BARO-605417 format. One record per atom (N, C-alpha, C): residue number from 1; x, y, z. Coordinates in nm, 2 decimals. Example, Ala and Ser with C-alpha at 12.3 -4.5 7.8 and 13.67 -1.06 7.14 Angstrom:
REM BARO-605417
+-----+--------+--------+--------+
! seq !      u !      v !      w !
+-----+--------+--------+--------+
!   1 !   1.32 !  -0.57 !   0.78 !
!   1 !   1.23 !  -0.45 !   0.78 !
!   1 !   1.32 !  -0.33 !   0.78 !
!   2 !   1.28 !  -0.22 !   0.71 !
!   2 !   1.37 !  -0.11 !   0.71 !
!   2 !   1.29 !   0.00 !   0.79 !
+-----+--------+--------+--------+
REM end
This chain:
REM BARO-605417
+-----+--------+--------+--------+
! seq !      u !      v !      w !
+-----+--------+--------+--------+
!   1 !   3.22 !  -0.50 !   2.09 !
!   1 !   3.21 !  -0.65 !   2.02 !
!   1 !   3.21 !  -0.73 !   2.06 !
!   2 !   3.21 !  -0.79 !   2.20 !
!   2 !   3.17 !  -0.93 !   2.26 !
!   2 !   3.02 !  -0.92 !   2.30 !
!   3 !   2.96 !  -0.77 !   2.34 !
!   3 !   2.83 !  -0.72 !   2.36 !
!   3 !   2.77 !  -0.75 !   2.27 !
!   4 !   2.79 !  -0.72 !   2.14 !
!   4 !   2.68 !  -0.73 !   1.99 !
!   4 !   2.66 !  -0.90 !   1.98 !
!   5 !   2.79 !  -0.98 !   2.02 !
!   5 !   2.78 !  -1.14 !   1.99 !
!   5 !   2.71 !  -1.21 !   2.06 !
!   6 !   2.70 !  -1.15 !   2.20 !
!   6 !   2.58 !  -1.21 !   2.28 !
!   6 !   2.47 !  -1.15 !   2.26 !
!   7 !   2.40 !  -1.05 !   2.25 !
!   7 !   2.28 !  -1.00 !   2.19 !
!   7 !   2.23 !  -1.08 !   2.09 !
!   8 !   2.25 !  -1.14 !   2.00 !
!   8 !   2.24 !  -1.19 !   1.87 !
!   8 !   2.19 !  -1.07 !   1.77 !
!   9 !   2.16 !  -1.17 !   1.62 !
!   9 !   2.09 !  -1.07 !   1.53 !
!   9 !   1.99 !  -0.97 !   1.59 !
!  10 !   1.97 !  -0.85 !   1.53 !
!  10 !   1.88 !  -0.78 !   1.57 !
!  10 !   1.77 !  -0.78 !   1.42 !
!  11 !   1.63 !  -0.78 !   1.45 !
!  11 !   1.56 !  -0.80 !   1.38 !
!  11 !   1.55 !  -0.67 !   1.26 !
!  12 !   1.54 !  -0.69 !   1.15 !
!  12 !   1.50 !  -0.59 !   1.05 !
!  12 !   1.39 !  -0.53 !   1.01 !
!  13 !   1.37 !  -0.39 !   1.01 !
!  13 !   1.24 !  -0.31 !   1.01 !
!  13 !   1.26 !  -0.23 !   0.85 !
!  14 !   1.32 !  -0.30 !   0.75 !
!  14 !   1.32 !  -0.26 !   0.64 !
!  14 !   1.22 !  -0.34 !   0.56 !
!  15 !   1.22 !  -0.43 !   0.58 !
!  15 !   1.08 !  -0.52 !   0.50 !
!  15 !   0.98 !  -0.43 !   0.53 !
!  16 !   0.95 !  -0.39 !   0.68 !
!  16 !   0.80 !  -0.36 !   0.68 !
!  16 !   0.78 !  -0.21 !   0.62 !
!  17 !   0.91 !  -0.13 !   0.66 !
!  17 !   0.88 !   0.00 !   0.51 !
!  17 !   0.86 !  -0.02 !   0.43 !
!  18 !   0.93 !  -0.11 !   0.35 !
!  18 !   0.94 !  -0.15 !   0.21 !
!  18 !   0.76 !  -0.23 !   0.17 !
!  19 !   0.70 !  -0.31 !   0.30 !
!  19 !   0.58 !  -0.34 !   0.28 !
!  19 !   0.48 !  -0.20 !   0.24 !
!  20 !   0.52 !  -0.09 !   0.37 !
!  20 !   0.41 !   0.00 !   0.35 !
!  20 !   0.47 !   0.10 !   0.25 !
!  21 !   0.54 !   0.10 !   0.19 !
!  21 !   0.57 !   0.18 !   0.05 !
!  21 !   0.52 !   0.15 !  -0.08 !
!  22 !   0.55 !  -0.02 !  -0.05 !
!  22 !   0.46 !  -0.06 !  -0.17 !
!  22 !   0.34 !  -0.03 !  -0.18 !
!  23 !   0.24 !  -0.07 !  -0.03 !
!  23 !   0.09 !  -0.05 !  -0.05 !
!  23 !   0.05 !   0.11 !  -0.05 !
!  24 !   0.11 !   0.19 !  -0.01 !
!  24 !   0.11 !   0.33 !  -0.06 !
!  24 !   0.12 !   0.36 !  -0.19 !
!  25 !   0.20 !   0.29 !  -0.23 !
!  25 !   0.25 !   0.34 !  -0.39 !
!  25 !   0.13 !   0.28 !  -0.48 !
!  26 !   0.08 !   0.14 !  -0.46 !
!  26 !  -0.03 !   0.07 !  -0.51 !
!  26 !  -0.13 !   0.14 !  -0.53 !
!  27 !  -0.17 !   0.16 !  -0.37 !
!  27 !  -0.30 !   0.28 !  -0.34 !
!  27 !  -0.29 !   0.40 !  -0.45 !
!  28 !  -0.17 !   0.49 !  -0.47 !
!  28 !  -0.18 !   0.59 !  -0.53 !
!  28 !  -0.21 !   0.56 !  -0.67 !
!  29 !  -0.16 !   0.46 !  -0.73 !
!  29 !  -0.16 !   0.42 !  -0.87 !
!  29 !  -0.31 !   0.40 !  -0.88 !
!  30 !  -0.37 !   0.31 !  -0.79 !
!  30 !  -0.53 !   0.27 !  -0.81 !
!  30 !  -0.61 !   0.41 !  -0.81 !
!  31 !  -0.60 !   0.52 !  -0.70 !
!  31 !  -0.64 !   0.67 !  -0.71 !
!  31 !  -0.62 !   0.73 !  -0.84 !
!  32 !  -0.56 !   0.68 !  -0.91 !
!  32 !  -0.49 !   0.75 !  -1.05 !
!  32 !  -0.57 !   0.68 !  -1.12 !
!  33 !  -0.60 !   0.58 !  -1.13 !
!  33 !  -0.68 !   0.49 !  -1.20 !
!  33 !  -0.81 !   0.49 !  -1.22 !
!  34 !  -0.88 !   0.52 !  -1.09 !
!  34 !  -1.01 !   0.52 !  -1.04 !
!  34 !  -1.08 !   0.67 !  -1.06 !
!  35 !  -0.98 !   0.77 !  -1.07 !
!  35 !  -1.04 !   0.93 !  -1.06 !
!  35 !  -1.11 !   0.95 !  -1.16 !
!  36 !  -1.15 !   0.89 !  -1.27 !
!  36 !  -1.20 !   0.95 !  -1.40 !
!  36 !  -1.34 !   0.88 !  -1.38 !
!  37 !  -1.35 !   0.77 !  -1.33 !
!  37 !  -1.53 !   0.73 !  -1.31 !
!  37 !  -1.55 !   0.67 !  -1.21 !
!  38 !  -1.48 !   0.59 !  -1.14 !
!  38 !  -1.54 !   0.51 !  -1.05 !
!  38 !  -1.53 !   0.61 !  -0.90 !
!  39 !  -1.39 !   0.66 !  -0.87 !
!  39 !  -1.44 !   0.73 !  -0.77 !
!  39 !  -1.53 !   0.88 !  -0.73 !
!  40 !  -1.50 !   0.93 !  -0.87 !
!  40 !  -1.61 !   1.02 !  -0.86 !
!  40 !  -1.76 !   0.98 !  -0.81 !
!  41 !  -1.80 !   0.85 !  -0.87 !
!  41 !  -1.92 !   0.79 !  -0.84 !
!  41 !  -1.95 !   0.76 !  -0.65 !
!  42 !  -1.82 !   0.72 !  -0.66 !
!  42 !  -1.80 !   0.65 !  -0.51 !
!  42 !  -1.86 !   0.76 !  -0.42 !
!  43 !  -1.77 !   0.89 !  -0.43 !
!  43 !  -1.77 !   1.00 !  -0.34 !
!  43 !  -1.88 !   1.08 !  -0.39 !
!  44 !  -1.93 !   1.05 !  -0.48 !
!  44 !  -2.06 !   1.13 !  -0.53 !
!  44 !  -2.17 !   1.08 !  -0.45 !
!  45 !  -2.16 !   0.91 !  -0.41 !
!  45 !  -2.29 !   0.86 !  -0.35 !
!  45 !  -2.28 !   0.85 !  -0.21 !
!  46 !  -2.13 !   0.90 !  -0.14 !
!  46 !  -2.12 !   0.94 !   0.02 !
!  46 !  -2.20 !   1.08 !   0.04 !
!  47 !  -2.23 !   1.16 !  -0.07 !
!  47 !  -2.20 !   1.27 !  -0.07 !
!  47 !  -2.10 !   1.33 !  -0.08 !
!  48 !  -2.00 !   1.37 !  -0.11 !
!  48 !  -1.88 !   1.42 !  -0.12 !
!  48 !  -1.85 !   1.48 !  -0.27 !
!  49 !  -1.80 !   1.64 !  -0.24 !
!  49 !  -1.76 !   1.65 !  -0.39 !
!  49 !  -1.66 !   1.61 !  -0.44 !
!  50 !  -1.68 !   1.57 !  -0.58 !
!  50 !  -1.52 !   1.55 !  -0.63 !
!  50 !  -1.51 !   1.61 !  -0.75 !
!  51 !  -1.52 !   1.73 !  -0.77 !
!  51 !  -1.46 !   1.82 !  -0.85 !
!  51 !  -1.32 !   1.82 !  -0.89 !
!  52 !  -1.25 !   1.80 !  -0.76 !
!  52 !  -1.13 !   1.82 !  -0.74 !
!  52 !  -1.04 !   1.72 !  -0.81 !
!  53 !  -1.10 !   1.59 !  -0.88 !
!  53 !  -1.06 !   1.50 !  -0.92 !
!  53 !  -1.06 !   1.52 !  -1.03 !
!  54 !  -1.07 !   1.65 !  -1.12 !
!  54 !  -1.06 !   1.64 !  -1.27 !
!  54 !  -0.92 !   1.69 !  -1.28 !
!  55 !  -0.87 !   1.72 !  -1.24 !
!  55 !  -0.74 !   1.77 !  -1.28 !
!  55 !  -0.66 !   1.61 !  -1.25 !
!  56 !  -0.62 !   1.52 !  -1.15 !
!  56 !  -0.57 !   1.38 !  -1.15 !
!  56 !  -0.65 !   1.28 !  -1.27 !
!  57 !  -0.77 !   1.35 !  -1.30 !
!  57 !  -0.85 !   1.23 !  -1.42 !
!  57 !  -0.77 !   1.24 !  -1.56 !
!  58 !  -0.79 !   1.38 !  -1.59 !
!  58 !  -0.70 !   1.40 !  -1.73 !
!  58 !  -0.55 !   1.36 !  -1.74 !
!  59 !  -0.50 !   1.35 !  -1.63 !
!  59 !  -0.37 !   1.34 !  -1.65 !
!  59 !  -0.37 !   1.19 !  -1.67 !
!  60 !  -0.41 !   1.09 !  -1.56 !
!  60 !  -0.45 !   0.98 !  -1.55 !
!  60 !  -0.47 !   0.93 !  -1.65 !
!  61 !  -0.61 !   0.98 !  -1.72 !
!  61 !  -0.68 !   0.88 !  -1.80 !
!  61 !  -0.60 !   0.77 !  -1.91 !
!  62 !  -0.49 !   0.87 !  -2.01 !
!  62 !  -0.43 !   0.80 !  -2.06 !
!  62 !  -0.35 !   0.66 !  -2.04 !
!  63 !  -0.31 !   0.69 !  -1.90 !
!  63 !  -0.22 !   0.60 !  -1.88 !
!  63 !  -0.31 !   0.49 !  -1.77 !
!  64 !  -0.42 !   0.48 !  -1.83 !
!  64 !  -0.53 !   0.41 !  -1.68 !
!  64 !  -0.47 !   0.26 !  -1.71 !
!  65 !  -0.47 !   0.19 !  -1.81 !
!  65 !  -0.38 !   0.02 !  -1.79 !
!  65 !  -0.28 !   0.05 !  -1.71 !
!  66 !  -0.17 !   0.14 !  -1.76 !
!  66 !  -0.05 !   0.12 !  -1.64 !
!  66 !  -0.04 !   0.12 !  -1.53 !
!  67 !  -0.13 !   0.22 !  -1.47 !
!  67 !  -0.14 !   0.26 !  -1.35 !
!  67 !  -0.22 !   0.10 !  -1.29 !
!  68 !  -0.33 !   0.09 !  -1.35 !
!  68 !  -0.35 !  -0.06 !  -1.25 !
!  68 !  -0.29 !  -0.16 !  -1.31 !
!  69 !  -0.19 !  -0.18 !  -1.36 !
!  69 !  -0.06 !  -0.29 !  -1.37 !
!  69 !   0.01 !  -0.24 !  -1.28 !
!  70 !   0.07 !  -0.15 !  -1.26 !
!  70 !   0.13 !  -0.07 !  -1.15 !
!  70 !   0.05 !  -0.13 !  -0.98 !
!  71 !  -0.05 !  -0.06 !  -0.99 !
!  71 !  -0.11 !  -0.06 !  -0.85 !
!  71 !  -0.13 !  -0.22 !  -0.81 !
!  72 !  -0.15 !  -0.30 !  -0.92 !
!  72 !  -0.19 !  -0.47 !  -0.89 !
!  72 !  -0.01 !  -0.53 !  -0.84 !
!  73 !   0.10 !  -0.47 !  -0.91 !
!  73 !   0.20 !  -0.53 !  -0.89 !
!  73 !   0.25 !  -0.46 !  -0.77 !
!  74 !   0.26 !  -0.32 !  -0.71 !
!  74 !   0.33 !  -0.28 !  -0.61 !
!  74 !   0.20 !  -0.33 !  -0.48 !
!  75 !   0.06 !  -0.34 !  -0.48 !
!  75 !  -0.01 !  -0.45 !  -0.37 !
!  75 !   0.03 !  -0.56 !  -0.35 !
!  76 !   0.05 !  -0.67 !  -0.50 !
!  76 !   0.10 !  -0.83 !  -0.42 !
!  76 !   0.25 !  -0.77 !  -0.40 !
!  77 !   0.30 !  -0.70 !  -0.44 !
!  77 !   0.43 !  -0.71 !  -0.38 !
!  77 !   0.46 !  -0.69 !  -0.22 !
!  78 !   0.35 !  -0.60 !  -0.17 !
!  78 !   0.32 !  -0.54 !  -0.06 !
!  78 !   0.29 !  -0.64 !   0.07 !
!  79 !   0.20 !  -0.74 !  -0.03 !
!  79 !   0.13 !  -0.85 !   0.04 !
!  79 !   0.24 !  -0.93 !   0.05 !
!  80 !   0.35 !  -0.97 !  -0.07 !
!  80 !   0.42 !  -1.05 !  -0.05 !
!  80 !   0.54 !  -1.03 !   0.07 !
!  81 !   0.59 !  -0.95 !   0.10 !
!  81 !   0.70 !  -0.89 !   0.18 !
!  81 !   0.63 !  -0.92 !   0.35 !
!  82 !   0.53 !  -0.85 !   0.31 !
!  82 !   0.43 !  -0.90 !   0.45 !
!  82 !   0.40 !  -1.00 !   0.50 !
!  83 !   0.37 !  -1.09 !   0.39 !
!  83 !   0.36 !  -1.27 !   0.42 !
!  83 !   0.50 !  -1.30 !   0.44 !
!  84 !   0.59 !  -1.28 !   0.41 !
!  84 !   0.75 !  -1.34 !   0.43 !
!  84 !   0.83 !  -1.33 !   0.50 !
!  85 !   0.80 !  -1.19 !   0.55 !
!  85 !   0.88 !  -1.14 !   0.64 !
!  85 !   0.91 !  -1.19 !   0.80 !
!  86 !   0.99 !  -1.25 !   0.87 !
!  86 !   1.01 !  -1.35 !   0.97 !
!  86 !   1.02 !  -1.22 !   1.11 !
!  87 !   0.90 !  -1.24 !   1.21 !
!  87 !   0.90 !  -1.19 !   1.33 !
!  87 !   1.02 !  -1.20 !   1.43 !
!  88 !   1.05 !  -1.14 !   1.48 !
!  88 !   1.13 !  -1.15 !   1.59 !
!  88 !   1.05 !  -1.23 !   1.71 !
!  89 !   1.09 !  -1.38 !   1.77 !
!  89 !   1.02 !  -1.43 !   1.87 !
!  89 !   1.01 !  -1.32 !   2.01 !
!  90 !   1.19 !  -1.31 !   2.05 !
!  90 !   1.17 !  -1.22 !   2.16 !
!  90 !   1.26 !  -1.06 !   2.16 !
!  91 !   1.27 !  -1.03 !   2.17 !
!  91 !   1.35 !  -0.88 !   2.17 !
!  91 !   1.42 !  -0.88 !   2.27 !
!  92 !   1.55 !  -0.82 !   2.23 !
!  92 !   1.69 !  -0.79 !   2.33 !
!  92 !   1.63 !  -0.68 !   2.40 !
!  93 !   1.68 !  -0.63 !   2.55 !
!  93 !   1.62 !  -0.50 !   2.57 !
!  93 !   1.71 !  -0.37 !   2.52 !
!  94 !   1.62 !  -0.30 !   2.45 !
!  94 !   1.69 !  -0.18 !   2.35 !
!  94 !   1.71 !  -0.22 !   2.20 !
!  95 !   1.67 !  -0.30 !   2.16 !
!  95 !   1.65 !  -0.36 !   2.00 !
!  95 !   1.56 !  -0.28 !   1.99 !
!  96 !   1.58 !  -0.27 !   1.82 !
!  96 !   1.44 !  -0.27 !   1.75 !
!  96 !   1.36 !  -0.35 !   1.72 !
!  97 !   1.24 !  -0.34 !   1.74 !
!  97 !   1.16 !  -0.49 !   1.71 !
!  97 !   1.02 !  -0.50 !   1.59 !
!  98 !   1.01 !  -0.40 !   1.55 !
!  98 !   0.89 !  -0.35 !   1.43 !
!  98 !   0.78 !  -0.32 !   1.52 !
!  99 !   0.67 !  -0.24 !   1.44 !
!  99 !   0.59 !  -0.25 !   1.52 !
!  99 !   0.45 !  -0.32 !   1.48 !
! 100 !   0.36 !  -0.34 !   1.58 !
! 100 !   0.23 !  -0.40 !   1.58 !
! 100 !   0.15 !  -0.34 !   1.47 !
! 101 !   0.15 !  -0.20 !   1.45 !
! 101 !   0.04 !  -0.17 !   1.34 !
! 101 !   0.07 !  -0.20 !   1.19 !
! 102 !   0.19 !  -0.23 !   1.15 !
! 102 !   0.19 !  -0.24 !   1.03 !
! 102 !   0.13 !  -0.34 !   0.97 !
! 103 !   0.09 !  -0.47 !   1.02 !
! 103 !   0.04 !  -0.56 !   0.95 !
! 103 !  -0.12 !  -0.50 !   0.88 !
! 104 !  -0.16 !  -0.44 !   1.03 !
! 104 !  -0.29 !  -0.42 !   1.00 !
! 104 !  -0.29 !  -0.27 !   0.87 !
! 105 !  -0.21 !  -0.22 !   0.91 !
! 105 !  -0.19 !  -0.06 !   0.80 !
! 105 !  -0.20 !  -0.16 !   0.66 !
! 106 !  -0.09 !  -0.26 !   0.65 !
! 106 !  -0.05 !  -0.28 !   0.48 !
! 106 !  -0.19 !  -0.34 !   0.44 !
! 107 !  -0.24 !  -0.43 !   0.53 !
! 107 !  -0.39 !  -0.52 !   0.50 !
! 107 !  -0.48 !  -0.40 !   0.48 !
! 108 !  -0.49 !  -0.30 !   0.52 !
! 108 !  -0.62 !  -0.19 !   0.50 !
! 108 !  -0.56 !  -0.13 !   0.37 !
! 109 !  -0.48 !  -0.09 !   0.34 !
! 109 !  -0.42 !  -0.02 !   0.23 !
! 109 !  -0.43 !  -0.12 !   0.13 !
! 110 !  -0.38 !  -0.23 !   0.11 !
! 110 !  -0.42 !  -0.34 !   0.02 !
! 110 !  -0.53 !  -0.38 !  -0.04 !
! 111 !  -0.65 !  -0.40 !   0.04 !
! 111 !  -0.78 !  -0.39 !   0.03 !
! 111 !  -0.82 !  -0.25 !  -0.04 !
! 112 !  -0.83 !  -0.15 !   0.01 !
! 112 !  -0.84 !  -0.04 !  -0.06 !
! 112 !  -0.80 !  -0.03 !  -0.16 !
! 113 !  -0.65 !  -0.07 !  -0.20 !
! 113 !  -0.59 !   0.00 !  -0.34 !
! 113 !  -0.66 !  -0.12 !  -0.41 !
! 114 !  -0.66 !  -0.25 !  -0.43 !
! 114 !  -0.72 !  -0.32 !  -0.45 !
! 114 !  -0.86 !  -0.31 !  -0.52 !
! 115 !  -0.97 !  -0.28 !  -0.43 !
! 115 !  -1.10 !  -0.23 !  -0.45 !
! 115 !  -1.12 !  -0.09 !  -0.56 !
! 116 !  -1.03 !  -0.02 !  -0.52 !
! 116 !  -1.00 !   0.13 !  -0.62 !
! 116 !  -0.96 !   0.08 !  -0.77 !
! 117 !  -0.86 !  -0.05 !  -0.76 !
! 117 !  -0.82 !  -0.08 !  -0.91 !
! 117 !  -0.92 !  -0.20 !  -0.96 !
! 118 !  -0.97 !  -0.22 !  -0.86 !
! 118 !  -1.08 !  -0.30 !  -0.97 !
! 118 !  -1.20 !  -0.18 !  -1.03 !
! 119 !  -1.23 !  -0.13 !  -0.95 !
! 119 !  -1.36 !   0.00 !  -0.96 !
! 119 !  -1.34 !   0.10 !  -1.10 !
! 120 !  -1.18 !   0.11 !  -1.12 !
! 120 !  -1.10 !   0.19 !  -1.18 !
! 120 !  -1.10 !   0.08 !  -1.35 !
! 121 !  -1.09 !  -0.02 !  -1.35 !
! 121 !  -1.08 !  -0.14 !  -1.46 !
! 121 !  -1.23 !  -0.12 !  -1.49 !
! 122 !  -1.33 !  -0.16 !  -1.38 !
! 122 !  -1.47 !  -0.18 !  -1.45 !
! 122 !  -1.56 !  -0.06 !  -1.54 !
! 123 !  -1.53 !   0.03 !  -1.44 !
! 123 !  -1.61 !   0.20 !  -1.47 !
! 123 !  -1.52 !   0.27 !  -1.54 !
! 124 !  -1.44 !   0.25 !  -1.62 !
! 124 !  -1.38 !   0.32 !  -1.74 !
! 124 !  -1.43 !   0.28 !  -1.86 !
+-----+--------+--------+--------+
REM end
């Protein structure tokens, strides 16, 4: 008990996990919204077959606006969690400090998700 008081509070990694999960959720919603029109055009331009997207497009086409809204909310939430989380200045030996790769991962997922959400809105 005294040992815990000397170490101080341990940094929380729950916000990092939440930011990554929100970014993945936003990316998944954006892929669903863009699967009918924008994503097949992008993949076709790269020379990749997009016939496998037909099943996703049929299921997600009626819910395109809801998917774009969910993608926007998830991506904004991930960005807010990433911006507001506090990083520990120094970690005690043996403490969990979080990963340096979380911020670039969330930023890359957010940019990709935002691009797909905008493309899904414009090209449908």
